[in-house]
C-alpha positions in Angstrom: 8.8 -0.6 -47.3 12.5 -1.1 -46.7 13.8 -2.0 -43.2 15.1 1.6 -42.8 13.6 4.6 -44.3 13.2 8.3 -43.5 9.9 9.4 -42.1 8.8 13.0 -42.2 7.1 14.3 -39.1 5.1 17.5 -39.6 5.1 19.6 -36.4 3.5 22.9 -35.3 5.0 26.2 -36.5 8.3 24.6 -37.5 9.9 22.8 -40.4 9.2 19.0 -40.6 11.5 16.6 -38.7 13.2 13.7 -40.5 13.4 10.6 -38.4 14.8 7.1 -39.2 11.9 4.6 -39.2 13.6 2.1 -36.8 13.6 4.7 -34.1 9.8 4.8 -34.4 9.0 1.2 -35.0 11.3 -0.2 -32.3 9.6 1.9 -29.6 5.9 1.9 -30.7 3.5 -0.6 -32.1 1.4 2.3 -33.3 4.3 3.7 -35.4 5.0 0.2 -36.6 1.5 -0.2 -38.0 1.5 3.2 -39.6 4.9 2.7 -41.2 5.2 -1.0 -41.9 1.5 -2.0 -42.6 0.0 1.3 -43.9 3.2 2.4 -45.6 3.0 6.0 -44.4 6.1 8.1 -44.9 4.6 11.3 -43.4 3.1 11.6 -39.9 1.3 14.8 -38.7 1.8 15.9 -35.1 0.6 19.5 -35.3 -1.7 19.1 -32.3 1.3 19.1 -30.0 3.8 21.8 -29.1 6.8 21.5 -31.4 9.3 21.6 -28.5 7.6 18.6 -26.8 7.5 16.7 -30.0 11.2 17.3 -30.6 11.9 16.1 -27.1 9.7 13.0 -27.7 11.8 11.9 -30.7 15.0 12.6 -28.9 13.9 10.4 -26.0 13.0 7.6 -28.5 16.6 7.6 -29.4 18.1 7.9 -25.9 15.5 5.7 -24.2 16.2 7.5 -21.0 14.1 10.1 -19.2 15.9 12.0 -16.6 13.8 15.1 -15.9 10.7 16.8 -17.3 9.6 20.4 -17.3 6.2 20.7 -15.7 4.8 22.5 -18.7 5.9 19.7 -21.0 4.7 16.8 -18.9 1.1 16.6 -20.1 1.9 16.6 -23.8 4.8 14.3 -23.4 2.7 11.8 -21.4 -0.1 12.1 -24.1 2.4 11.3 -26.8 3.7 8.3 -24.9 0.1 7.0 -24.3 -1.2 7.8 -27.8 1.7 6.0 -29.5 1.9 3.3 -26.9 5.6 3.8 -26.0 5.4 1.7 -22.8 8.8 2.6 -21.3 8.2 6.3 -21.7 4.6 6.1 -20.3 6.0 4.3 -17.2 8.8 6.9 -16.8 6.4 9.8 -17.1 4.1 8.3 -14.5 7.0 7.5 -12.2 8.0 11.1 -12.5 4.5 12.3 -11.6 4.5 10.0 -8.6 7.7 11.5 -7.4 6.3 15.0 -7.9 3.3 14.0 -5.7 5.7 13.1 -3.0 7.1 16.6 -3.1 3.8 18.5 -2.9 3.2 18.5 0.9 4.3 22.1 1.7 4.2 23.7 -1.7 0.8 25.0 -2.8 1.8 25.5 -6.5 3.2 22.0 -6.6 0.0 20.6 -5.1 -2.1 22.4 -7.8 0.1 21.0 -10.5 0.0 17.3 -9.4 -3.7 17.5 -8.6 -4.6 18.9 -12.0 -2.4 16.4 -13.9 -3.8 13.5 -11.8 -7.4 14.6 -12.6 -6.5 14.9 -16.3 -5.2 11.4 -16.4 -8.2 10.2 -14.5 -10.6 11.9 -16.8 -8.9 11.0 -20.1 -7.7 7.5 -19.5 -9.7 6.4 -16.4 -6.5 5.8 -14.5 -7.4 6.7 -10.9 -4.2 5.7 -9.1 -2.6 9.1 -9.1 -5.7 10.8 -7.7 -6.0 8.0 -5.2 -2.3 8.5 -4.2 -3.0 12.2 -3.5 -6.0 11.4 -1.4 -4.3 8.7 0.6 -1.1 10.8 1.1 -2.6 14.2 1.9 -6.2 13.8 3.1 -4.9 13.7 6.7 -3.4 17.2 6.4 -5.0 20.6 6.5 -5.7 21.4 2.8 -7.8 24.6 3.5 -5.4 26.9 1.5 -5.6 24.6 -1.5 -9.4 24.4 -1.3 -9.8 28.1 -0.8 -8.0 28.7 -4.1 -9.3 25.7 -6.0 -13.0 26.3 -5.1 -13.0 29.7 -6.8 -14.3 27.9 -9.9 -16.7 25.7 -7.9 -19.8 26.4 -10.1 -17.9 25.3 -13.2 -16.7 22.0 -11.6 -17.9 18.6 -12.8 -19.5 16.4 -10.1 -16.8 13.8 -10.3 -14.2 16.4 -9.4 -16.3 17.5 -6.4 -16.3 13.8 -5.3 -12.5 13.8 -5.4 -12.4 17.0 -3.3 -14.7 15.4 -0.8 -12.3 12.4 -0.5 -9.4 14.8 -0.2 -11.1 16.7 2.6 -11.2 13.4 4.6 -12.5 13.8 8.1 -12.4 17.6 8.0 -15.2 18.5 5.6 -15.5 22.0 7.0 -12.6 23.2 4.9 -14.6 22.5 1.7 -17.7 24.4 2.8 -16.4 28.0 3.4 -16.7 29.3 -0.2 -20.0 27.6 -1.1 -21.6 28.9 2.1 -20.5 32.4 1.3 -22.0 32.1 -2.2 -25.2 30.7 -0.7 -25.4 33.7 1.7 -25.0 36.1 -1.3 -27.9 34.5 -3.3 -31.4 35.5 -3.0 -33.4 32.8 -4.7 -31.5 29.7 -5.9 -29.2 27.1 -4.3 -27.0 26.1 -7.2 -26.9 22.5 -8.5 -23.2 22.1 -7.6 -23.8 23.3 -4.1 -26.7 20.9 -3.6 -24.5 18.0 -4.9 -21.8 19.0 -2.4 -24.2 19.2 0.6 -25.9 15.9 -0.3 -22.6 14.1 -0.4 -20.7 15.7 2.5 -20.6 13.9 5.9 -22.8 16.2 7.9 -22.6 14.1 11.1 -18.9 14.1 11.0 -19.0 17.9 10.3 -21.0 18.3 13.5 -18.8 16.1 15.5 -15.5 17.6 14.4 -16.5 21.3 13.9 -19.9 22.1 15.4 -19.5 25.8 14.7 -19.2 25.2 11.0 -22.2 22.9 11.1 -24.2 25.6 12.7 -22.9 28.2 10.3 -24.0 26.1 7.3 -27.6 25.8 8.4 -27.7 29.5 9.5 -26.5 30.4 6.0 -29.3 28.3 4.4 -31.9 29.8 6.8 -30.9 33.3 5.7 -31.6 32.8 2.0 -34.5 35.0 1.0 -37.3 34.0 -1.3 -36.4 30.3 -1.5 -38.1 28.3 -4.2 -40.3 25.4 -3.2 -37.7 22.9 -4.4 -34.9 24.7 -2.5 -37.0 24.8 0.6 -37.7 21.1 0.4 -34.0 20.4 -0.2 -33.0 22.5 2.9 -35.6 20.7 5.1 -34.5 17.3 3.8 -30.9 18.2 4.4 -31.6 19.3 8.0 -33.6 16.1 8.7 -30.9 13.8 7.3 -28.2 15.7 9.3 -30.1 15.3 12.6 -30.7 11.6 11.9 -27.0 10.9 11.2 -25.8 12.9 14.2 -28.2 10.9 16.5 -27.2 7.6 14.9 -23.5 8.4 15.4 -24.1 9.3 19.0 -26.1 6.2 19.8 -23.6 3.7 18.3 -20.2 4.9 19.4 -17.4 3.7 17.1 -19.9 1.4 15.3 -19.4 -1.4 17.8 -16.2 -3.0 18.9 -16.1 -6.4 17.2 -13.8 -6.6 14.2 -15.3 -8.9 11.7 -13.2 -10.7 9.2 -14.2 -11.1 5.6 -14.4 -14.8 6.1 -17.1 -14.3 8.7 -19.1 -12.0 6.3 -18.9 -14.6 3.6 -19.9 -17.5 5.9 -22.9 -15.5 7.1 -24.0 -14.7 3.6 -23.5 -18.3 2.4 -25.5 -19.7 5.3 -28.4 -17.5 4.5 -28.4 -17.9 0.7 -26.7 -21.3 0.2 -29.4 -22.5 -2.1 -29.5 -19.4 -4.3 -26.0 -17.9 -4.5 -25.8 -15.8 -7.7 -23.7 -17.4 -10.4 -23.8 -14.6 -13.0 -23.3 -10.8 -13.0 -26.9 -10.3 -13.8 -27.9 -12.4 -10.8 -25.5 -10.4 -8.5 -27.2 -7.2 -9.7 -30.6 -8.6 -8.9 -29.4 -9.5 -5.4 -28.3 -5.9 -4.9 -31.6 -4.4 -6.2 -33.4 -6.9 -3.9 -31.4 -5.4 -1.0 -29.9 -8.8 -0.2 -26.4 -7.3 -0.4 -25.3 -3.9 0.8 -21.5 -4.4 0.9 -19.2 -4.1 -2.1 -16.8 -6.6 -0.4 -19.4 -9.3 -0.9 -20.1 -8.0 -4.4 -16.4 -8.4 -5.3 -16.2 -11.9 -3.9 -19.4 -13.0 -5.7 -18.2 -11.4 -8.9 -14.9 -13.2 -8.8 -16.8 -16.5 -8.2 -19.1 -15.8 -11.1 -16.3 -15.0 -13.5 -14.9 -18.5 -12.9 -18.2 -20.3 -13.3 -19.8 -18.2 -16.1 -17.1 -16.0 -17.7 -18.9 -12.9 -18.9 -18.4 -11.1 -22.2 -16.8 -7.7 -22.4 -20.2 -6.1 -23.1 -21.8 -7.8 -20.0 -18.9 -6.7 -17.9 -19.2 -3.1 -18.9 -22.9 -3.2 -18.4 -22.5 -4.7 -14.9 -20.0 -1.9 -13.9 -22.3 0.8 -15.2 -25.1 -0.7 -13.1 -23.0 -0.7 -10.0 -22.1 2.9 -10.4 -25.7 3.9 -11.1 -27.0 2.0 -8.1 -24.7 4.0 -5.8 -26.4 7.2 -6.9 -29.7 6.2 -5.4 -30.0 6.6 -1.6 -32.1 3.5 -1.3 -29.2 1.3 -2.3 -26.4 2.3 0.1 -23.5 0.0 -0.9 -20.6 0.1 1.5 -17.4 0.7 -0.4 -14.7 -1.9 -0.6 -11.1 -0.9 0.4 -9.0 -0.4 -2.7 -6.3 -2.4 -1.0 -8.6 -5.5 -1.0 -9.2 -5.2 -4.7 -5.4 -4.9 -5.3 -4.8 -8.1 -3.4 -7.3 -10.0 -5.6 -5.9 -8.6 -8.8 -2.4 -9.6 -7.8 -3.6 -13.1 -6.8 -5.5 -13.7 -10.0 -2.6 -12.5 -12.2 -0.8 -15.7 -11.0 -3.6 -18.0 -12.1 -3.0 -20.2 -15.1 -6.6 -20.0 -16.3 -7.8 -18.2 -19.4 -10.7 -16.4 -17.6 -8.3 -14.1 -15.7 -8.3 -11.3 -18.3 -12.0 -10.4 -18.0 -12.0 -10.9 -14.2 -9.0 -8.5 -13.8 -10.7 -6.0 -16.1 -13.8 -6.1 -13.8 -11.8 -5.7 -10.7 -9.8 -2.8 -12.2 -13.1 -1.2 -13.2 -14.3 -1.3 -9.6 -10.8 -0.3 -8.4 -10.9 2.9 -10.5 -14.4 4.0 -9.3 -14.4 6.4 -6.4 -18.1 5.5 -5.7 -17.2 1.8 -5.2 -13.9 1.8 -3.5 -12.4 3.6 -0.4 -8.8 4.7 -0.1 -7.7 5.8 3.3 -10.4 4.9 5.7 -9.4 1.4 6.6 -6.8 0.1 9.0 -5.7 -3.4 7.8 -4.4 -6.1 10.1 -2.1 -8.4 8.1 -1.6 -11.6 10.0 -0.3 -10.2 13.3 0.8 -6.8 11.9 -1.4 -3.8 11.4 -1.0 -1.5 8.4 -2.3 2.0 7.9 -3.8 2.1 4.5 -1.8 4.9 2.8 -2.8 4.6 -0.9 -4.6 2.6 -3.5 -1.5 0.8 -4.7 -1.0 -2.9 -4.5 0.2 -4.3 -1.2 2.2 -6.9 -3.0 4.0 -4.5 -5.3 4.0 -1.1 -3.5 4.2 -2.1 0.1 6.6 0.8 0.7 3.5 3.1 0.8 2.3 1.4 3.9 3.3 2.3 7.5 3.9 -0.4 10.1 2.2 0.2 13.4 4.3 -0.8 16.4 2.8 -3.3 18.7 3.3 -4.2 22.3 1.8 -7.0 24.4 0.1 -5.5 27.5 -1.6 -8.5 29.0 -1.7 -12.3 28.7 -4.1 -14.0 31.1 -5.8 -17.4 30.5 -5.3 -17.2 26.7 -6.7 -13.6 26.5 -4.2 -11.3 24.9 -4.3 -7.5 25.0 -2.2 -5.7 22.5 -1.4 -1.9 22.2 -0.8 -0.6 18.7 0.9 2.7 18.2 1.2 4.7 15.0 4.8 5.7 14.1 3.8 9.3 13.6 0.8 11.4 14.6 0.8 12.9 11.1 0.1 9.4 9.7 -3.0 8.6 11.8 -5.9 8.2 9.3 -8.6 10.7 9.7 -6.8 12.7 12.5 -5.3 16.1 12.1 -3.1 18.0 14.5 -3.5 15.8 17.5 -2.6 17.8 20.6 -3.3 15.1 23.1 -0.4 13.9 25.3 1.1 10.5 24.6 0.9 8.4 21.4 -2.0 7.9 19.0 -3.1 4.2 18.8 -5.6 1.7 20.0 -5.8 -1.5 22.0 -7.2 -4.9 20.9 -8.3 -7.8 22.9 -8.0 -11.3 21.4 -8.3 -14.9 22.5 -6.5 -16.2 19.5 -4.7 -13.3 17.8 -4.8 -13.4 14.0 -7.9 -15.5 13.5 -10.4 -12.6 13.3 -11.7 -12.9 16.9 -10.7 -9.3 17.8 -12.2 -6.7 20.0 -11.4 -3.0 19.9 -11.1 -1.5 23.4 -13.0 1.8 23.7 -13.2 2.1 27.5 -11.2 5.0 28.9 -9.9 2.9 31.9 -8.2 0.5 29.4 -6.0 3.3 28.1 -5.3 5.0 31.4 -1.8 3.5 32.0 -1.0 2.5 28.5 0.7 5.7 27.4 -1.5 5.9 24.3 -4.9 7.4 23.5 -7.6 6.2 21.1 -9.3 8.4 18.6 -13.0 7.7 18.2 -12.8 7.8 14.4 -10.9 4.5 14.6 -13.9 2.3 14.7 -14.0 -1.4 14.6 -15.8 -1.1 11.3 -12.7 0.4 9.8 -10.4 -2.4 10.9 -10.0 -5.6 8.9 -7.6 -8.5 9.3 -6.2 -10.8 6.6 -3.3 -13.1 5.9 -1.9 -14.8 2.9 -2.4 -18.5 2.1 0.6 -20.0 0.3 0.7 -23.0 -2.1 3.0 -24.7 -4.6 2.1 -25.3 -8.2 2.6 -28.9 -9.3 3.9 -27.7 -12.6 6.4 -24.9 -11.9 6.8 -25.4 -8.1 6.6 -21.7 -7.6 4.9 -20.3 -4.5 1.6 -18.6 -5.0 -0.5 -16.8 -2.5 -4.1 -15.6 -2.1 -5.7 -13.7 0.8 -7.2 -16.1 3.3 -10.6 -14.4 3.2 -10.9 -15.2 -0.5 -13.3 -18.1 -0.3 -12.9 -19.3 -3.9 -9.2 -18.8 -4.4 -8.6 -22.5 -5.1 -10.9 -22.4 -8.1 -8.5 -20.1 -9.9 -5.4 -22.3 -9.0 -6.4 -25.8 -10.0 -2.8 -27.0 -10.1 -2.0 -26.0 -6.5 -1.0 -29.0 -4.4 -2.0 -27.5 -1.1 -3.1 -24.2 0.5 -2.1 -23.6 4.1 -1.1 -20.7 6.2 2.5 -20.5 7.5 2.8 -22.6 10.6 4.9 -22.9 13.7 5.9 -19.2 13.7 6.4 -17.8 17.2 5.8 -14.4 18.7 9.0 -12.4 19.3 9.6 -11.2 22.8 12.3 -8.5 22.7 15.0 -8.1 25.4 14.5 -11.6 26.6 17.0 -14.4 26.3 15.6 -17.7 24.9 17.2 -21.1 24.9 18.2 -21.8 21.3 21.1 -23.9 20.1 21.9 -22.0 16.8 24.7 -24.4 15.8 22.4 -27.4 15.8 19.3 -25.7 14.3 19.3 -22.8 12.0 17.0 -19.9 12.9 14.3 -18.5 10.7 13.1 -14.9 11.1 10.2 -13.3 9.2 10.3 -9.6 8.2 8.1 -7.4 6.0 10.2 -4.2 6.0 10.9 -2.4 2.8 14.2 -0.8 1.7 14.6 2.7 3.0 12.5 2.0 6.2 15.6 2.0 8.4 14.1 -1.0 10.3 16.5 -3.6 11.6 16.7 -7.1 12.8 19.1 -7.3 15.8 19.9 -10.6 17.5 22.4 -11.2 20.2 24.0 -14.6 20.9 25.3 -16.1 24.2 26.4 -19.4 25.6 24.5 -21.4 28.3 26.2 -19.4 31.1 25.1 -16.1 29.6 28.5 -15.1 28.2 28.3 -12.9 25.2 28.9 -14.8 21.9 28.5 -12.1 19.2 25.4 -11.3 17.3 24.2 -9.9 14.0 22.3 -6.8 12.8 20.4 -6.7 9.5 19.6 -3.1 8.5 17.0 -2.1 5.8 18.5 1.1 4.5 18.9 2.0 0.8 20.5 -1.5 0.7 20.2 -4.4 3.1 23.4 -4.3 5.2 24.6 -6.9 7.7 26.8 -6.2 10.7 28.6 -8.9 12.7 28.9 -7.6 16.2 32.4 -7.1 17.8 33.9 -7.8 14.5 34.6 -4.0 13.8 33.2 -1.9 11.0 35.1 -4.1 8.5 32.3 -6.6 8.8 29.6 -4.4 7.4 28.4 -6.2 4.3 25.9 -5.1 1.6 23.8 -8.0 0.6 23.2 -8.4 -3.2 19.9 -6.7 -3.8 19.2 -8.8 -6.9 19.1 -11.9 -4.8 16.7 -10.4 -2.2 13.8 -10.1 -4.7 11.1 -7.4 -4.8 8.7 -9.0 -2.3 9.0 -7.3 1.1 7.8 -10.5 2.8 11.1 -12.2 3.5 12.1 -15.3 5.5 15.7 -15.1 6.7 17.4 -18.3 7.6 20.5 -17.8 9.8 23.0 -20.6 10.5 26.2 -20.8 12.3 28.5 -23.7 11.3 31.5 -24.6 13.4 34.4 -26.6 12.0 36.2 -29.4 14.0 39.3 -27.3 14.8 41.2 -24.1 14.5 42.5 -22.2 11.4 46.1 -20.9 11.5 46.3 -17.2 10.6 49.4 -15.2 9.8 49.1 -11.6 11.1 51.4 -8.6 11.3 52.8 -7.9 14.8 55.4 -5.2 14.2 55.4 -1.6 13.0 57.3 -2.3 9.9 60.5 -0.7 8.7 61.8 1.2 5.7 60.4 0.8 2.3 61.0 -2.7 1.0 61.5 -4.1 4.5 58.7 -6.5 5.5 57.0 -6.3 8.9 57.3 -8.9 11.5 54.6 -11.6 11.4 53.2 -13.9 14.0 50.8 -16.8 13.9 47.4 -17.0 15.6 44.6 -19.6 15.7 41.2 -18.6 14.5 38.0 -20.6 15.4 36.6 -22.2 12.3 33.2 -20.5 12.2 31.1 -19.9 9.1 28.0 -17.6 9.0 25.3 -18.4 6.4 22.2 -16.3 5.7 19.5 -17.3 3.2 16.6 -15.0 2.1 13.5 -16.7 0.8 15.6 -19.9 0.3 18.3 -18.0 -1.7 21.8 -17.8 -0.3 22.8 -14.2 0.2 25.8 -14.6 2.6 28.3 -17.4 3.1 31.2 -16.0 5.1 34.1 -17.8 6.8 35.0 -15.5 9.8 38.7 -14.8 10.1 41.0 -12.1 11.3 41.1 -10.9 7.8 37.3 -10.2 8.1 37.2 -9.2 11.7 39.6 -6.4 12.7 38.7 -6.7 16.4 40.7 -9.5 18.0 38.0 -10.1 20.6 35.9 -11.9 18.0 38.1 -15.0 18.5 37.0 -15.3 22.2 33.4 -14.6 21.6 33.0 -17.0 18.6 34.8 -19.7 20.5 31.7 -20.0 22.7 28.8 -22.2 21.7 25.7 -20.3 20.9 22.9 -21.7 23.1 20.8 -18.6 23.7 19.4 -15.8 21.5 17.9 -12.4 22.3 16.0 -10.1 20.0 17.2 -6.7 21.0 14.7 -4.1 22.3 15.2 -1.8 19.3 14.7 -4.6 16.8 11.9 -3.1 14.6 11.9 -5.5 11.6 11.5 -9.0 13.0 7.9 -10.2 13.1 8.2 -13.9 14.0 10.8 -16.6 14.4 11.0 -20.4 14.4 13.5 -23.3 14.2 14.2 -23.7 10.5 12.8 -26.9 9.0 15.8 -29.0 7.7 19.3 -27.7 7.4 21.0 -25.0 5.4 
């Protein structure tokens, strides 16, 4: 077939479209095969609405998607996926993600994004949009949505009920109202769907949060007339299980207070089974069936280890995933789910490995990641190094960190190497598992640690600990739901690029054989705000670590002074829609937007700040008069400016190199302040971006 020919597209209820072949083959490998390899000159698309098909081919020409009508989204996305138009598929999914963000107070919008996310999950096994809805909205009251959506409860598939259970979060009562009413109206049979819902709902949490609804549920079951033998047994078993769970929850408040790291879990497992650690997927399954493992976190670590030592075939991988899902359906094998965030970290890490086995390992991890029965979305509070993050969605920390919310932290106590830290959520509406908190003060929790960041952490639950802290602790924030991790960094001997793996990944080095060393970042110091510290900035550049994303409105604010405490300027780095730098007392003219392309996409940034002073002064011509008539020049005088250069590097890339002068600084006081030697620094009290600082190794 010639390089350019006309292809006839047959569409529904309209005359065929004629499209140049390059428009199709340049955008889609599917069209390319149909046209170039199979020599087709006619393509039938009568299964799609003609208006959407016409829009599809227009977009293939424009290659830009600005807006989509809701009624066209599903078919347009199906066309993009079916014909593998990657840029359009991404644009459609980005649009859906933006629509999910708008659904908070709009019931019709919520229905739309929920149905489309379920459709994508069912048809292509892509769970991230359902997971995003769960993580974003499970903490709010969704009773109006449930009341409307549950009208078709008896026709729902079980996997959709599982999604609703996750969306109900820690307020399961809002799911039960309609099913209980239906139970009360029945005389003989409890429906299969109602049984599934009641078997999977957290009855102990229902009792704890809404005891009246718990009582109403069992009173409704009690009032059913002429129960069958099976239904009577089901009701008695349900009551027994409910009482057991309520007692267990009352006897073990908050599930203990020790926060165990994944490294500890692995070490304990390795110590017990060091001579028989499973090396294949089948052996891992045997360990689970033998009740030697009850935690999906360990299953994931063992699976990654096995993929490196004995790479499985695609068939064995699919068989293993099916077994895992089937095992979770039996009560005797209660596998604790792994946080989706953890799986994302491993996927991102392994994608950087040069080994050929990565493809199958990533496919297995994504299979686990996309299973609601194997992963959890919004239950876990993650502690990253010395920062805590509220787990807000299933997206990758490395790539989608904007979906996480930093918890503010304050040091309360430091006595004999015992540190006590208070953590406060930025907003009550973002506290996982808590709705409409009416308590005075801030939502948060307090941790005790002897060596913060190593996993030796204790969650404080005693009321007296919180008495004068200004915060209150919700019982739902148990130690079991808190996990700490940090990133180990190394350099490849081949490309010298930095690579990172989570520190709890015991076998990370096996996937990176060309890494010269693995080590955590060292020498970083805690930042004490509103305290002046001795630091000679002109001798030693300063490094500051941040992990704030664009749009967070966080800022790094540092004031400078000389040894006598006289003010010597300062800088402010603001994370708005761009990253903007202000140089204090240098007027608004000194506000500078840093080049975004040089900052990179990784929110983990190390800023190196240096102040270089020249040997003398720089002569500067400035206007001193008002000026005269047109064509008559103003009077000019000569001043001396200090020779000072401000340099800022971000992740070892220079983003600012500025020689200060009266042309840059409109406020003449800058000459006085920058004539002083900077020997002290202070992180300002409202600095919300800076995490750590240290003297920079080497020079700029």
